[in-house]
C-alpha positions as CSV (number, residue, x, y, z in Angstrom):
1,X,23.2,-7.2,53.4
2,X,23.4,-8.0,49.6
3,X,21.0,-11.0,50.2
4,X,18.4,-8.5,51.6
5,X,18.8,-6.3,48.5
6,X,18.5,-9.4,46.3
7,X,15.3,-10.5,47.8
8,X,13.8,-7.0,47.6
9,X,14.9,-6.9,43.9
10,X,13.2,-10.2,43.2
11,X,10.0,-9.2,44.9
12,X,9.9,-6.0,42.6
13,X,10.4,-8.1,39.7
14,X,7.8,-10.5,40.8
15,X,5.3,-7.6,41.1
16,X,6.4,-6.4,37.7
17,X,5.7,-9.9,36.2
18,X,2.4,-10.1,38.0
19,X,1.1,-6.7,36.7
20,X,2.8,-6.8,33.2
21,X,2.1,-3.1,32.7
22,X,1.6,-2.0,29.0
23,X,3.3,1.3,29.7
24,X,6.3,2.5,31.5
25,X,5.2,2.7,35.2
26,X,6.2,2.5,38.7
27,X,6.6,-1.3,38.5
28,X,9.6,-1.0,36.1
29,X,11.1,2.0,38.2
30,X,10.8,0.1,41.4
31,X,12.4,-3.1,39.9
32,X,15.2,-0.9,38.4
33,X,15.8,0.9,41.7
34,X,16.1,-2.3,43.7
35,X,18.4,-3.9,41.2
36,X,20.6,-0.8,41.3
37,X,20.8,-1.0,45.0
38,X,21.7,-4.7,44.9
39,X,24.3,-3.9,42.2
40,X,25.8,-1.2,44.3
41,X,26.1,-3.5,47.3
42,X,27.7,-6.3,45.2
43,X,30.1,-3.6,43.8
44,X,31.2,-2.7,47.3
45,X,31.6,-6.4,48.1
46,X,33.6,-7.2,45.1
47,X,35.9,-4.2,45.7
48,X,36.6,-5.5,49.1
49,X,37.0,-9.3,48.3
50,X,38.2,-9.3,44.7
51,X,36.6,-12.8,44.7
52,X,35.7,-14.3,41.3
53,X,32.2,-15.4,42.6
54,X,31.5,-11.8,43.7
55,X,32.5,-10.6,40.2
56,X,30.2,-13.1,38.6
57,X,27.3,-12.1,40.9
58,X,27.9,-8.5,40.0
59,X,27.9,-9.4,36.2
60,X,24.5,-11.2,36.7
61,X,22.8,-8.4,38.4
62,X,24.3,-5.9,35.8
63,X,22.9,-8.1,33.0
64,X,19.5,-8.2,34.7
65,X,19.5,-4.4,35.1
66,X,20.0,-4.1,31.4
67,X,17.1,-6.4,30.6
68,X,14.8,-4.6,33.0
69,X,15.7,-1.2,31.5
70,X,15.3,-2.7,28.0
71,X,11.7,-3.6,29.1
72,X,11.1,-0.3,30.6
73,X,12.0,1.5,27.3
74,X,11.3,-1.2,24.6
75,X,11.8,-0.6,20.9
76,X,8.8,-2.9,20.4
77,X,7.0,-5.2,22.8
78,X,8.1,-5.6,26.3
79,X,10.4,-8.6,26.4
80,X,8.5,-10.6,29.0
81,X,10.2,-13.9,28.3
82,X,13.6,-12.3,28.9
83,X,12.3,-10.7,32.1
84,X,11.0,-14.1,33.3
85,X,14.5,-15.6,32.5
86,X,16.2,-12.8,34.5
87,X,13.9,-13.5,37.4
88,X,14.9,-17.2,37.4
89,X,18.5,-16.5,37.1
90,X,18.4,-13.8,40.0
91,X,16.4,-16.3,42.1
92,X,19.2,-18.9,41.8
93,X,21.8,-16.2,42.6
94,X,19.9,-15.0,45.6
95,X,19.6,-18.6,46.9
96,X,23.3,-19.2,46.2
97,X,24.2,-16.0,48.1
98,X,22.1,-17.0,51.2
99,X,23.7,-20.4,51.2
100,X,27.2,-18.9,50.9
101,X,26.6,-16.5,53.7
102,X,25.0,-19.2,55.9
103,X,28.0,-21.4,55.4
104,X,30.4,-18.5,56.0
105,X,28.5,-17.9,59.3
106,X,29.0,-21.5,60.2
107,X,25.3,-22.4,59.9
108,X,23.8,-25.3,57.9
109,X,22.6,-24.8,54.5
110,X,18.7,-25.2,54.3
111,X,17.8,-22.6,51.7
112,X,14.8,-23.8,49.6
113,X,15.6,-23.5,45.8
114,X,12.9,-22.8,43.2
């Protein structure tokens, strides 16, 4: 389930980066909402597992949420380079999550990496 939320958050960030709005708008809100849903899913998973990799995933999504919120309400220019970096980091995290779940399910690992 966390993987699905992760891919939805990535799609929202992709749309945000494609549009690069000058003002606060629905692109930032959508990305924030999807990241918050992903974070909440990771919180539940970490509470259940107490695994270090789940805690690290949660920290990465929390950090990304902070960057997106900082872009939505910037003190100056929107920090597009930081948002692009967050997108790359989260893309790697989502791929790692999919690989991990596939291995746990007994499947082979064939997830494409960007």
